[in-house]
N, C-alpha and C positions, 0 to 999 in steps of 0.2 A: 535451395530447386537442387543443385548439383551434386550435392551429397546425397538426395534421398535417391536421386536418379541412379547413383553407381551404389547404392544398396541393396536396389529392388533386383540386379542383376544378379550380384555377389551373393544373393540371398536363395535365388532360383538355382543359383548354379552349385553351392552349398547344397542346399536338397538333393540334386543330381546326385553328386557324389555320395550323397548318405545311403541314396534308395537304390543305385545303377554300382555302388562301390565296392569294394571285397572285403568282407569281416572275418575274422580270424577263425580259425578251428578253435572248436572248442576241444579240451581233455579226453581223452578216451571214455577215462570212467562217467563224464558228463554224457557221453551218447549210448555207452550202456547205462547207466543208470533209467534214462529217458527210455529204454528198451524196455528194460523191467516195469518200468511205471503206466509204459504202453501194454502191456503183456498182463498188468494186474487188473485194467480198466477191459480188457478184454474176455479171458478167458473164465472166469468166476460168471456163473451165469447172471447174480443178482446184480451186479455191477454193469454187464454188458447192456442188459434191458436198459437202462438212463444211457451208459455211454454209444451206443447204436443208437439213437437219432442225430449225432454225427453222423454217422455213418449213410443215413438215408439222407442227410442234406448232400450230402455228396452223389449219393445213386441217384436221384430225382435232380439232382441240378446237372445232370450228366444226359439225361432225359433231354430236359431242357437246352440245355447249350446245342447239342447236335442235330437237334429238331430244328433250331435256330438255323446252325450252317448250313444245311442241307435245306433248306427254305421254305419249311413247314411254319406256321402261323402258330404260336406259343401264346395259349390263351390260361393258365395259370397252372399253378402248383398248389398243393397241398399236401403239409403234413400231421401226421397223427399220434398220437399221443401213444399207441400202439408200437410206432416205431416202423408203423408201414407210409404209404406216401402215394400218391398219386399226380401224374404230368399227362395234363391233356393239350394236344396238339391241334392245328387243324389242315390238310392238305390232301394228296392220297392215301386212300385206305390201303395202300399195297406198293412196291416198288422201293428204289434203294432205299430214298428218304426214310421211308416208314422202319423198314430192317437196322438201320444204322442209330435210329433213335431209339429203337426197342433195344437195341445190342450194348446201348452206351449204360445203362443200367448200374447191372453188375459188373460192370466191368471200370467203370468212372473211379472210384474207390480206390483201387490198387492203381490206376495209373494215374492220375492225381498225386499218387504217396510217392510212384516213380520218376515222375517230375519234379518235385520237389526233392529229392533226393538227387537229382541233376543237380539244382540249384545251388542245394547245401554242400555238394561237393564241391561245387564251383566258387563257392564261399562268399552264396548272396541270399545271406539270410535276410536281411532286410526287403528286399524284391520280393523274396517269397511272401512274409510276414502284409505286404502292400498287397500284391498281386491277392493273394487268400482274401483278405479285409474287400479288395475291390469286387472281386466274385460276387462275395454274399451278399454284398449292397445291392449287385445289378440283381441276383436271386429276388431279394427281399421285395423287388417291387414287382414278381409277378408271384407271391406269394398271395392265396384267396382264403385264407382262414385264423382264428385266431393264434392258434396252438402253434400255426407255423410261423408265425409272426413272432412270435415270444421267441420260438428255437433260434431263428435264424439272427433278430436283435441280439440277442444274450451272445448267442459264437462269433457276432460279428464284432460287438462289445469288446470283448475280450481281446481278440485280437487286434485292434484298434487301439485299448489301453496299451496293450506290450508293444505296440508300434511306438507310440507316442511316448507313452511313460519309462518303459523299463529299460534297467540297461543293458548293455550289450550282451553281459553273460544271462540273461533273464530270457531275455530274446532268444539267446541260441538255444538250452535248454529248453523254452516252450516248441521253435519253430522245429526240433529232433522231436520231443517228442509228439506233436502233430502227425508231422513225416511216417513215423515208425509206428504211429496208432493206423493211420489211414491206410498202409501195408498190410499190418498185423490184421486189423479191422475188418481190411478188404477181402481176406479171405475165410469168411467164417460164415457171411449169409450165404456163400453158394452150398455149401456144406447144409447149413439150415434148408435151403431150396432143395437140396436131394432129399432130405428126410422127410421133407413137405410134401413131395411129390412120393413117397414113396409108401406114404400114410394114406392118403388123398385123392393121389394124383395131379393136386394144384392146377386145374384147368386151365385158371386166370395168370399164370407166372410168365415171366418173359420167356422165358424158353418156351412155354406150351405157344405163345403168341409167332415165337420168332417161328417154332414149326409149321404151322397154320400160314407164315405169310413166306416161308422158303419149301417148304415138304421136304424139311431137314429132320430129323427124329430131334425131340428135344430133348435125349439123350447129349447128343452129340454139341449142342449149344449148349448145356451145362458144362462138357468135357471143355469146352472152350473158356466159359467163365472161371473155372478152377484153373485151368492154365495159365489165362491172362493174369491172375490173381497170385499165383503160386510163383509167375517166374519174374512176377513186380516185386515179391517180397524178398527173393532170392538174389537178383539183381540192384535192387536199391538198397538193400542193409548190404553186400559190399561196397558199394557207395561208400555207405552213413560211416563205416567201419573203416573205411581208408582213410583216417585221420594224420 
């Protein structure tokens, strides 16, 4: 009995040290290789149509998280095979909460990448993987369509397998690849929105919704999306390359 009682705290302490401890930085070539890999699935249109699903998860997750943080009631999230998504929340149709919720979509992927870069710069590789897994599991509860469930389960399952089964070097390479992808992939959607608005107006976009909520031109909100994504890429990239 005494042995079992002493083993449990020891196991918890070991788990705590593993998750919140500092892991060694990977070699510079690993950081650069993961950057190249992230660009390889972000730049080519064919691969981007597939990889963009991960950016959509972050985009809609950003809407949902900020809706909850601002006191709105999150009723559901849907992810579609064309990489679009929809997050529905209840609350005041205007005001600061609604503005922040609408602004969170395009800014979420690059800001998540920036936060991830800060964790990696501090050597918290395992913590990053566990936090990402926890966020995906929490998001899964709010998914309301089959494709969305499949996408989040596959993504969350990948993080879980890497966190539990992979060695330290594989975990580091995976974490850096994910963060580079969020930083690089977070830049492209704002340019796609800009092109879409130029062609057809895109009156249902987040920028146009924000314009109606604030009486600030949609172009200025689009500029904000560009500024956040590009500054996150520059700042996060500098942290990642300082190994």
